[in-house]
N, C-alpha and C positions, 0 to 999 in steps of 0.2 A: 284242481279247480279249473285249469286251463281248458278251453273249448276250441273247436275248430271254427274260428270266427275270423272273417276277413277284417283286417285292421283298417278302419276308415279314417282315423285321424291320429294326431300325435299328442292330444290332450284329452282329459276327461273332465266332466263337470260334476262336482260333489255338492249335493244339497245337504247341508248340515243344519238340520232343523231341531232346535232346542225349544223347551217350553218357555224360555226367556227371550232368546234371539234366533232369528232365521238368517242363514248365510248361504250364498251360492259362490263356490270357489272353483276357478279353472286351474287345473294342475297339469304341468307338462311332464314328459317322460323322465326328466331329471329331478322331479319332486319340487320344482319351483311353483309358487303360487303366482300365476301371471295376471290374474284378474279376480276381483271379488266384490261382492256387495252384501250388505246386511241391513236388517231393520228389526225393530222390536216385534216380538210375537204378541199381537193384540187380540188374539182370537179367544181368550179366556172370557167366559160369560157366566153370570148368575143364571141358574136354571129358573125359567119363568114360574115353575110350579112351587119353588121354594128358594128364596133369595140366598140362603147360606149353603146351597148346593152349587156345584160348578161343572160346566160342560165346555167343550171346545166348539166354537162356531166354525165348522169346516169350510164353509164358503169364504169366510174372511181369511182363514189360514191359506187356502189355495190361491186367493187373489194376491196375498202378500208374497207367496212363493213365486208366483208368476212375475211379480215386480222385481224380486232380487235376481231371478234368472235373466230377465231382460237387461237389467242394469249391469250385471257381471259380464255378460257376453257381448255388449254393444261395441266394445273396443277390440274384440278378437274376431278372427275368421271362423265363423261357425262351422265351416266345412272341416276345420281341424279338430273338431270335437268328435272323439270316437265312441263315447258312451256317457251316460248319466247314471249316477248311483246315489241312493237316498239313505241317510242315516238320521235317526230321531231319538228322542227320549223313549223309555220303555213303559210297559204296563198299560198304556192307553190304546184303545181301539174302538171299533164300531161294527154293528151289524148292518149289512147292506143287502139291497135287492139285486136281482140279476142285471138291472140297468145301472148299477153302481150307486144309486141313491140310498141315503141312510134311512133306516127305520127308527133310529134313535140317535141323538147326538153323542159323540164320544164323551164318556164321563171322565172328567179330569182327575189326575192323581191328587189334586188338592181337595177334592170333594169328600166330605165326611160321611156320606150317606151309607157307606158299606160297613160301618163299624159294627152294627147289630148283626150283619151277616157273618162277620168274623166269629162272633160269639156262638152263633147257631152252628156253623160248620165245625168249630172247635169241640162242640158237644157230639157231633156225628163221627168225627175221626180224630184220633190223637195227633196233635201238631207235630210230634216227632215223626210219625209215620208219613205225614205230608213232606216233611223235610228230607226224610230218608229217600223218597222217590224223586222229589222235584229240586232239592237243594235250596228251597225257598222258605224264608221265615213267614210267620203269620202277620203280614203287613197289610193294613186295610186297603191300600190302593192296588193290591195285586189284582190282575185281570180276572181271575177265577171268581173273586168276590163280586166283581161288577156283573159278570155273567149270571151268577147266582141271584144277585139283586134284581136283574132284569127278569129272570125266570119267576121270581116271587111277586114282584110288584109291577112290572110292565111286560107280562108274558107275550103280548101281541108283537112286541119289538123283535123277539126271536122267532115267533111263529110266522111272521111275514118276511123274514130274512132268508136270503139264499145262502149267505155265508158270513163269516166274520173276518175282518181285516185289522191288523195292527197298524199303527200310524205310518210306518214305511210302506206298507201295502196299500193304504188308502191313497198316498201320494203317487205311488207307482201306478195305481189304477187310473188316476186322473191323467197321467202321462200316456198310458198305453191302452187303456180299456181292458186290461187283463187282471185277473185275481191271483194274488200270491201271498204266501207267508213263508218266512224263513226262520231258521232255528235260533238265531240270537235273540230276536224279539220274542219268539215263542217261549224261550226259556225264562222270560220275565213274567209269564202268565200264571205261574204256579199250577200248570196243568200238563207239564211234560214229564215223561219218564226220562230223566236226564241221562241215565246210563245208556239208554237205547237211542237217544236223540229222536224221540217220537212221542206221540201223545200217550197220556195215561188215561185209558178208558174209565177207570175207577174214579179218578178225580173229576173228569168231565161229567160223569153222571151226577155229581153233586149239583150241577147246574142243568141237569136234564138234557145233556148234549152227547153226541157221538162224534168220534173222529171224522166221520164222513161229512160233517157240517162244515169243516174247514177246507181251504184249498190244499192241494198237494204240496208237500214240502219243497222249497227251493233252498239252495245253499248260497251264502254270500258270493257274489261274482257270477252267478248263473244268469242267463238271459231271462228276463220277465217278458219283454216284448219290445216294440218300437214306438217311438213318439208318433201319435196319431196326428192327422191334419188338424183336428179341433184343438189338441194340446199345443201344436206348433203355432197356431194362430194366437193362442193365449200367452205363450211364453216367448215367442220369437225364435224358438229352436227350429232346426231343419227337420221336416217330416222324415221318419224312418231311422233316426238316430236310436241306437240300442239303449234300452234301459235295463240295468242289471239289478239283481237282488242286493239290497243293502242290509240294514238292520239297526241294532241297538248301538248307540254311540259309545257306550262304555267299552264294549269289546273291540271296536275299531280303534279306540285310543290305545288299548293294550297292544294291538298289532303295530300301530303307527309309532309307538314309543321306541321300538328297536331294542327292547330289553333282551338281555342274554338269559340263558336258561337258569342262571343262579341269581337273578335280580328280581326283587319285588318291584311292582309298578305303582306309582302314586300319581293319580290324576287329581290335580289340585285346583279347585275353584271355589265357588260359594259353598259347595259340598266337596268333601274329599273322599275318594275311593282308593283304598289300598288293596291291590290285588296281585294274584299270581297267575301264571299259565302253566298248568300241570297236565300230565298225560294220562290221568285216570280220574274217575269220579269216585270220591271217597268221603261221603257224608259221615260225620262222627257226632256222638253225643256232646263232646267238648266243643266242637264247632257250632252245634246248634245252640248250646247254652251261651256261647260267646258272641252270638249274633252274626255269624258268617253267612253270606249268601253265596250260592254257586250258580253260575250261568254257563251256557254253551258258548264255547269260543268260536271265533270266525272260522277256524279250520276244524273240520271233523277230527275226532281223536284227541282233542284238547278241551279242558274245562277251566273256568276262571273263578276260583274262590276269591271272595272279596269282602271288605269291611266298609260300610258306609258311615261317614262321620261328618259332623259340621266342620267347615273349613274357614275360608276367608270371610264368611258371613260374620264371624266373631270380630275380625279386624275391621270390617265395615261398621259394625256397631260401635267399636271404640272410636273410630274416626268421626262418626256422626255425633257422638256424645261429647268428646273433649278436644277434637281438632276442627271445630267448626270454622275457624279462621283460615284453615289451610285449603287451598284451591282443590276442587273435586278432582280426584285421580292423581294428585301430586303425592304419590306414595313415597317418593324419595325423601320428602320433607319429614314424614313420619319415621322413616328408617334412620335418618340423621339424628333425630332425638333419641331413638332407641339405642343407637350406638354409644351414647354417653353413659347409659346405664350398664353396670357390670353384669356378668352372668348371675342369675338369681334375682335380678331386678330389684336390688336393695330390699330383699325379703318379701316382695309381693309375689303371690302365686295365684294363678288363674286356672280353674278347672272348667273346661268347656261344658256347655249345657247339654243335658240329655234331651235331644230334640228328635230322636228317630227311634223306630222300632228295632233297629239293628245298630251295630257298632260296639266298641269296646266298653262303653259305660252302660250298655243295655241291662246287664245284670244288677246294676246299682240303682238305676232310676233316679239319678241325682239331677239337681238343677245347677245352672251355671253359678259358680262361686268364686269370689275374690277374697283372699286373706292377706294379712300383713301390711295393711295400709297404715300410714302415719302422716303427720302434718308435713313431713319432708318429702312425701311421695310425689313424683313428677309424672306428667302425662307420658313422658318417654319411658318411665318405669312401667307404667300400665301397658303401653304398647308392646314393650319387650316381654312382659309377663304373658301377654296374649300369644305372642310367637312361641314362647317356651311351653305354655300350656298345651297348645295345639301340637307341638313336637313331642311332648310326653304322651299325648293321646295317640300319636302315630306309633311310637315305640310299643305302647301297650297293644295296639291293634296288630302290629307285626308279630309280637309274641304269641297272640292268640292264633293268628294264621299259621305260624310256623309249627306250633304244637299240634294243631288239628290236621295239618296237611303233610306232616313229616317232611318239611322243607326247611332248609337253612339258608337264609339269604346272605349273599356275599356283597350285596350292594342294593341301592334303590335307584330306580330310574324315574325322574319326576317330569311331568308334562302339565300343560294347562296354565292358566293365568297366574295361579298361585306360585308357580315355579319361577316366576320372573323376579321374585323378592330374594335377592342374594343373601341378605342377613338371615332370613328365615331358612334358606337352604343350608347355610352353615350351621345354624342351631340344630336343624334336623340331623345333619351328619354327626355333630357332637353328641347329641342325645342318643342316637341309635348306635354310635360307634362304627358306622358304615360309610363307605364312599357314596356320595350322592351325585348322579350324573344327570345333567340337563341337556337334552338335544337342542341344537340351535333352532330347529323348527318345533316350537312348543305346541302347535295346533295338531296334536297327534291324531285326533279323531278324523280330521280331514285327510291327513296323510295316510292313515290306515285304510280309509275308504278308497282313496286314489290307488294305493298299492293293490287292493283287492280288484278294483276295476281294470287296471292294466293287465293283471294276470287273467282276469275273466275274458278279455278280448284278445288275448294271445300275444300282447306286446312282450311280456316276460313269461317264462315257463313256470316260475314259482315265486312265492313271496320273498324267499331268500335272494333269488336272482334279481328281483326288482329292487330290493334294498341295496344290493351290491352295485347296481347301476346308477344309484343316486348318490350324489356327493352331499352328505349330511353331517355337519360338524356337531360338536358337543363340548360341554364344559364339565369337569369333574371336581367336586369339592370333597376334601377328605377331613376326618376328625382333626381338630386343632388342639392346641395346648389347653383349651378350656373344657375338653371332653371329660376329664376326670371330675371336674366340678359338677358337670351335668349328671354324671352317674349317681352321685350322692343326692342331688336334687330330685332325680327320678324316683329314688326310693321314698323320699318324702311325699312325692306326688301319689305314689301307690298307697302309701299309708293313709293319706288324706282322703282318697276315694273310698277306702273302706270305712273311714270315720263318717264320711258324708252319707254313706248308705244307711247307717243307723240314724243319723240326724234327720234325713228326709223320709224315713220310713213312715207310711201312713198310720 
């Protein structure tokens, strides 16, 4: 990954752009976050042509990104910034003209318009064959379905376009004037031959496209271009600062977690992603049935099989429903009440809702379910039951991943906001029977992007060298004396999910 680049500064600027929040973080060579700013992503809009369709207003998105860049860098010496790198959510992108203007707004992943296209393409090609090539499930927000929808219903958007850019590429284009696409975002499109880390011409033809329509591939950390005078005026950055290829936030979180070769990686937030980093692309029927997705890793030669599950959204639902008197974000108050409840939550069991086209409950199609309520049930029981149910879901996902990937985890590395809940972490360790390690720096996406940038500009020779140079602490939780209780409870959970499959069968 390292290139012959003259090192211009001792820090990098990471633009961590999520579909909920936008952040700009200055990271120094020791991995310290020295300045940052954030704001809500307010760019989601109803499509004027149909109110229940959704698009991203890119002009609003870019203005908000400029704001967080200015705010994060106002207290630092901008001459110390050696590079900028962009990481975003996956699957969304837009068709653009040669001057960078959009021929159609980015269709948001929340938009339901592509559901009919999924059915049409499923009749043209067997979903297993798509999975075997791309590692991707038939999820309606996949980019290929958006391209196919444009081809069928808005063909002029593609006919007038020069190329297609994913969200990191759109932002990098605004900074540099250059067109780029990299493999981590590309692997979320359901259009790549993942084994070759290149396009699948057969799948692109489903949208009437050829590989030549897209920019040449970049790899994360490679130079896209330099900040233009126009972008410098909008952001406050110094003209000429290098902009490096970034990509999909999930893969950068895996790199930033610092996971060992024998650890699974849990990125825990509103959604949870349990993943591995493996050295071969191995799609299996079992993985396909179990809901596994496989994406291209930040480093060529590695792949990231993963399970997408509902996460702390369940805990937020419980908080809103029965902890209305507790101050917003006072999560410790909820934990204190849950600590009063014993393992098993006095007989209350919660099965997380089936809310995704992938994940360990995919084959069951169940709705969220709570059993075992009594007049003596407390809200602490319910909160602990939610923590336990999510931990049972985690173990189930790990079993599916291990079986499909021929991988045996010796531990779990947890990052993200959900890894700050120590009780939840202990229950996870007890349920899985594995040590759970939490890095001191939970913002693994930002750290992973920063590591990539420092290697890209030659500050460090490799990702391993970069990590060794940074002093990053961690906490390890191991299975406690309550682990045996949770083994029995997990078997009940598995039996319950099978029963619910029959109960919720249409």
